C-alpha positions as CSV (number, residue, x, y, z in Angstrom):
1,M,41.7,74.5,92.4
2,A,43.4,76.5,95.1
3,T,45.0,75.0,98.2
4,E,45.6,76.8,101.4
5,T,49.1,76.8,102.9
6,P,49.4,76.4,106.6
7,A,51.4,79.0,108.6
8,V,54.9,77.7,109.5
9,S,56.8,78.9,112.6
10,M,60.6,79.2,112.5
11,V,63.4,80.6,114.7
12,V,65.0,83.8,113.3
13,P,67.9,85.7,114.9
14,D,67.0,89.1,116.3
15,E,68.8,91.8,114.4
16,G,68.7,94.3,117.3
17,T,70.2,92.0,120.0
18,P,73.1,89.7,119.1
19,G,72.6,86.1,120.3
20,E,68.8,86.4,120.8
21,T,66.2,84.7,118.6
22,H,62.5,85.1,118.2
23,L,59.7,83.1,116.5
24,A,58.5,84.3,113.1
25,K,55.5,83.1,111.2
26,N,55.7,82.3,107.5
27,D,52.1,83.0,106.5
28,G,51.0,81.7,103.1
29,A,54.3,80.2,102.0
30,P,54.5,76.6,101.1
31,D,56.3,74.1,103.2
32,P,59.7,73.5,101.4
33,G,59.0,69.8,101.2
34,E,55.5,70.1,99.9
35,E,54.7,70.4,96.2
36,L,51.7,72.4,95.1
37,L,49.0,70.4,93.4
38,S,48.5,73.0,90.6
39,N,52.2,72.8,89.7
40,A,52.2,69.0,89.8
41,S,49.2,68.7,87.5
42,S,50.8,70.9,84.8
43,G,54.2,69.3,84.9
44,G,55.7,71.8,87.3
45,D,55.1,74.9,85.3
46,P,52.1,77.1,86.3
47,V,50.1,78.3,83.3
48,D,48.2,81.5,83.2
49,D,45.2,81.0,80.9
50,A,44.5,84.7,80.6
51,A,48.0,85.3,79.0
52,C,47.3,82.6,76.4
53,T,44.2,84.3,75.0
54,S,44.5,87.5,72.9
55,A,42.6,90.6,73.9
56,S,41.7,91.2,70.3
57,P,40.9,88.8,67.4
58,F,43.5,88.1,64.8
59,S,43.4,90.5,61.9
60,Y,44.8,89.7,58.4
61,A,44.3,93.4,57.4
62,E,46.5,94.5,60.3
63,L,49.1,91.8,59.4
64,E,49.1,93.0,55.8
65,R,49.6,96.6,56.9
66,E,52.5,95.6,59.1
67,A,54.0,93.6,56.2
68,E,53.7,96.5,53.8
69,A,55.3,98.8,56.4
70,D,58.1,96.4,56.9
71,S,58.5,96.1,53.1
72,T,58.6,99.9,52.8
73,R,61.2,100.1,55.6
74,L,63.3,97.4,53.9
75,D,63.1,99.4,50.6
76,H,64.3,102.5,52.4
77,Y,67.1,100.5,54.1
78,H,68.1,99.0,50.8
79,A,68.2,102.4,49.1
80,F,70.2,103.8,52.0
81,S,72.7,100.9,51.9
82,K,73.1,101.4,48.1
83,D,73.8,105.1,48.7
84,L,76.2,104.3,51.5
85,V,78.1,101.8,49.4
86,S,78.2,104.2,46.5
87,G,79.5,106.9,48.8
88,L,82.2,104.6,50.3
89,R,83.3,103.7,46.8
90,G,83.6,107.4,45.9
91,M,85.6,108.0,49.0
92,A,87.9,105.2,48.2
93,Q,88.4,106.6,44.7
94,Q,89.1,110.0,46.1
95,H,91.6,108.5,48.5
96,D,93.4,106.8,45.6
97,L,93.5,110.0,43.6
98,F,94.8,112.0,46.6
99,T,97.4,109.3,47.2
100,D,98.5,109.5,43.6
101,L,98.7,113.3,43.8
102,L,100.9,113.1,46.9
103,R,103.1,110.6,45.2
104,T,103.4,112.9,42.1
105,T,104.2,115.8,44.4
106,D,107.0,113.8,46.0
107,Y,108.4,112.9,42.6
108,M,108.3,116.6,41.6
109,K,110.1,117.6,44.7
110,A,112.8,115.0,44.2
111,F,113.1,116.0,40.6
112,A,113.4,119.7,41.4
113,S,115.9,119.0,44.2
114,Q,118.1,117.0,41.8
115,R,117.9,119.7,39.2
116,K,118.8,122.4,41.7
117,N,121.8,120.3,42.8
118,S,122.8,119.8,39.2
119,E,122.5,123.5,38.6
120,D,124.5,124.4,41.7
121,Q,127.2,122.0,40.6
122,L,127.3,123.5,37.1
123,R,127.4,127.0,38.5
124,L,130.3,126.0,40.7
125,R,132.2,124.4,37.8
126,L,131.5,127.6,35.7
127,E,132.9,129.8,38.5
128,E,136.0,127.5,38.8
129,A,136.5,127.7,35.0
130,E,136.1,131.5,35.0
131,A,138.6,131.7,37.8
132,S,141.0,129.4,36.0
133,L,140.6,131.4,32.8
134,S,141.1,134.7,34.6
135,T,144.3,133.3,36.1
136,A,145.5,132.0,32.7
137,R,144.8,135.4,31.1
138,G,146.7,137.1,34.0
139,R,149.7,134.9,33.4
140,M,149.6,135.5,29.7
141,R,149.6,139.2,30.2
142,L,152.4,139.0,32.7
143,S,154.4,136.7,30.4
144,G,153.8,139.1,27.5
145,I,155.0,142.0,29.4
146,F,158.1,140.3,30.6
147,S,159.0,138.6,27.4
C-alpha cells in the first residue's frame, strides 16, 4: 500500500545573494517526524519481494558442475602448492650448499694465506742462514790466509 507524501515548504538561503532567502518545496519527501506505514509494518526495513525470488529455478545439476569445477580448481591449487613447497625446499638446500661452499672457500683462503706466511718466514730464515754461512766462510778464508 503506497502513501502519498505532502509537499513541505522550507526556507533556504539564496546562494547568489548573501543574506537573502527564498522558499523551496520538498516534493515527495517524507516529513521528518512522520514514519512510513510500509516501513513500520515490516519492522522498519523495507523488503523488495522481487529480490527474494530467483529468476531461474534451483538446479542440482548446475550445483554439481560448480562443485566439480571447484574440486578441480582445488586439485590444481593443491598440486601447485606441493610444487611450490618442493621448489622452496630445493632452494633452501641449494642455499645451504652454497653457504657450505663459501665457508670452505674461506677456510681454503685462510689455509693458503697461513702457508704463504710460513713459506715466506722459512725463505727469510734460509736467506739469513745463507748470509750467516757466507760470512762465516769469508771469515774462515781470511783467518786461513792470515794464520
